[in-house]
VODO-22412 format. One record per residue (C-alpha): residue in one letter; x, y, z. Coordinates in steps of 0.1 Angstrom, whole numbers, plus 5000, padded with zeros to 4 digits. Each point is the difference from the previous one (the first is absolute). Layout:
REM residues N
AXYZ ...
REM end
This chain:
REM residues 425
M681570912435 R498250204973 H503049984977 A500149625004 L496349964991 I500650204968 V502849784990 I498049685006 A497150144980 A502350094971 V501649654999 A496549845001 A498950214971 I503149914979 A499549635008 A496350024990 C501050164966 A502649744994 S497849705008 P497949844972 G496350085000 L496749954981 P499750164965 P498250334997 G496250005002 G499549865035 P500149655014 T498349704984 V496649935015 S499749644987 A502049704989 F499750114964 P499450354984 R496450104999 V498150264980 I499450315021 A498850254974 T498950034963 L499450294977 P497250024990 E498449845030 T498049684996 G496450094992 A500850334985 V497850124970 N500450274974 V503849975000 R502449954971 P503549985014 N503150004979 K501449715021 V498549805029 L502349995030 V500149715025 R502150065031 Y501349755025 D501250045036 D503449864991 V502449984971 I499149734974 G502149824975 E500550114964 Q499049654987 A497049785005 A499749625002 G499249974963 G502650254988 P499250374994 L497650185022 A497650044971 R499249635000 N498750025035 V497650294993 L496649984982 I497950284987 S496449924992 P498750084974 W503249874984 D501750154970 G503449835003 E502749965026 P500150325021 R502950245005 V501249955035 E502950205017 W501749925032 R500150295025 R501949855030 T497049995024 G497449964973 I499149974964 S498450214973 V497649844975 Q498850124966 P498049824973 R501649904967 T498150274982 N497850255018 W497350005027 R496549964985 A497450265007 N497049915023 T501649665008 A500449835034 Y503549855004 T501349735023 I503749985006 T501249685015 V503549955015 L500549625000 P501949825028 G503749974991 L501650345007 S502949985023 D501750195029 L503650095002 R500949665013 G498649844968 Q497049845019 Q496950004979 I496950185013 P497349735004 Y497050234995 G498950254973 Y498050324998 V496950124981 L499350364992 R496850124982 F499250354987 S498150154971 T500650264974 G496250054999 A497450085027 T499349645012 I501749675008 P497849704991 T499249765029 S499449704978 V502449715003 I500849674982 R501249705021 G500949654992 V502649725001 A502549894974 F500649634998 D502549784981 W497549764984 I502549734991 Q501649995034 N496650045017 R501250275025 A499950375006 L502450214978 P501950265020 K501250324984 A497949964968 T499650314979 I496450115000 L498650234972 A496550164997 I499650124964 D497150244993 T498049854971 K498950354988 D503650145000 T502649735000 S502750275006 I498850025036 V501649705019 H499749975038 L502849805015 T501049825032 V501949705012 A498649705020 D501449955035 S501849695013 T496649815003 G498950094964 R497450255012 F499750344982 E498050325004 L499650284975 G498650315016 A498950344987 V498849854967 P497150184983 A496849804994 G499949834966 R500849684981 Y503549865002 L502049724986 M501949855029 R503349834993 A502549815023 I503549934988 D502749775015 E502850224986 R503349854989 T501250344989 P499150285025 N498650254975 R496350015011 A498949874967 L499149664984 D502849834981 P499949684980 R500049675020 E499150185032 P497149855020 W496950235002 D496350015003 T497250254993 A496550085012 T497550284992 I498350175029 T497550295004 L501050235029 L497450205019 D501250055036 S502049675004 A500749694981 R501949675005 T501649764976 D502549715003 L502449944972 Y501649674991 V503250054980 F501449744976 V502049994968 H497650054971 D501449734977 T497949924969 T501749684990 P498349675010 A501349785028 R502749744991 I501149695018 T503450045016 E500249685021 L498449655002 R500549755027 M498249705016 L498350085032 D499149645005 S499449714976 A496750154988 S500550375005 I502050254978 A501250335015 I500350294975 V501750335004 L499150294977 D502050314991 K497150235011 P497049975022 L496449934989 Q496850175008 P498949895035 G496649865007 V499649854965 T499349635000 I502349814975 P498249704984 G501849674996 T499650044962 A502550295001 A502849745005 R501049724976 V502649735009 L501249794971 G502449715002 A502349864974 D497249784986 S497950324995 L497449885024 P498850265024 V500049955038 V496750095016 V500250325021 R497850015030 S500450365010 I502350315000 V500550195032 T502450295010 G503149935020 A498650195030 D496949795000 E502049684998 R502350105029 A496950105021 A498449664993 R503149815009 A500550215032 T496449935010 A500549624994 D503250005020 S498350195029 L497149765001 A502449705000 R502050155029 T496750085019 R498949634996 D503449895012 T500150225031 S496449925009 L501049645007 R502750095025 T499450025038 P501050345014 D503049995023 A499250155033 N503750095005 V500150224970 P499250375009 P497450174980 R501150214971 R500450375007 T497750244982 I500950364991 D497350265005 P499850184966 M498750325018 R503250035022 R502350274988 L503549874995 D501550354998 T499150365001 L500150074963 P496850044981 V499149704978 V498750104966 A497949734983 V501149924965 P497150004975 V498949664986 P499049974963 T496349924994 R500649894964 P501149644996 A503749964991 P500949874965 S502049684996 A502649894975 E499949645011 L497649724989 V499649635008 I498649764975 K498349705016 L500049694978 Q497649704999 R502949755003 P503650005010 L502750064973 P502549724994 V503650075010 G502350124972 A497250084976 T499950334980 Y496950214997 R499150334984 V498050235022 T497950274982 L498050275016 T497450224981 G497850295010 L502050115031 R499350385005 N502650235014 L499150305022 L499150204970 G497749734986 N502349904971 S500149624994 G502149774978 T501449644997 T503249875016 S501549655002 R503149835013 L501449645003 L499949815032 I502249705008 V498849805030 P503049965022 K501149675014 P499949975038 A503250075019 P502049675006 V500149885035 D503550015016 T500749645010 T503450095014 A498550185029 T499549775030 T497550045027 P501650065033 S499849705023 T498250015033 R502449745014 P502450155026 P503650034987 A502349715009 Q502750085026 R503550004986 R502449755016 D502950145019 S503149854984 T502250115029 T498549755025 R499949624997 P496649835001 I499049815031 P500449624993 T496849804999 S501849665003 T502149845027 Q503149984979 P502950195013 I501150324983 A503350004983 P502450265015 L500950304979 R503349984983 P502250315001 P500850154966 R503349904983 
REM end
């Protein structure tokens, strides 16, 4: 009996060695690899490591979502793309040059690293330490917005440049809702900059949308940044069309400063006889759409108020906005407080324009987002109304005539005898 038990145990051990198992380092404790240790530890002071080590509880991939691992790691203060090495269950991080003395550092591992199956890790990690005796507790917060699209700008690059020493640049990236936070920043005066990067080099390149603001940081500060392309050329007309017989819709190649009233004298409409058409007003396309939507809503309200409610129609169901539809946390997306710029205008005329006539529309004094103004003009041909299709017939409400069955003989209506059928020859 004892010999049989020894044989069974040996077979079980061999089977266990031959069966596939988890990689070295212990089982995974979560759906994705998580950081379990760093060297130095977060919050450490008076340290100056050769390399910063970040260890995970499982093996991570050698590439990140944006390409090399270095693109997913930020070191603030920033001196260029860091040197990042893959170490199977972790990474090592070094600055481009050297660690500064008496400086608090923030190392951010952005979401985008992957596991062995290629699935991207949806969360990041932040580590702070200091080569000096203290870590500042002051923080800069804010939101980056796309001013033209009037929405929050996710993943915007955020820079805080020290105005006394421009070589000191603190760096972070906005989250998926446009919010950002720069911690461990010493008190001082900073030039804040948000960039909607087309080239991921953490620097401002030509034609990239950006915005700046200057702040004074004591213990905390907040600023919102509205990025846009800083184009110095004046706005130009790209499209003209008739909105109705006495309204001209205009599309510009760049938006104008919001909140600025455009006088009617800024537009000039001249016909072939060189006689100007009187311009009543100039409004933005957004204001015109809002006015028309309000008028349509009032018209529908007046129409429905005359109707008698049907008792057989069940009441409309309402949804409680406080009811949770799922168990996931809902993160509110920030709403811009600055009015959105518009690249659409509507010229309202004193009288309708005749069909087929040609006019030259000229705009002067329109200021772009940088305040630069100029003159632009374009020809407008008033289109003829679309011809009515006379070949289309209105469907008749008369019921369709029944087709006679040719296989049966009609019932005689007279008293004359019916001639007998002749057989075919």
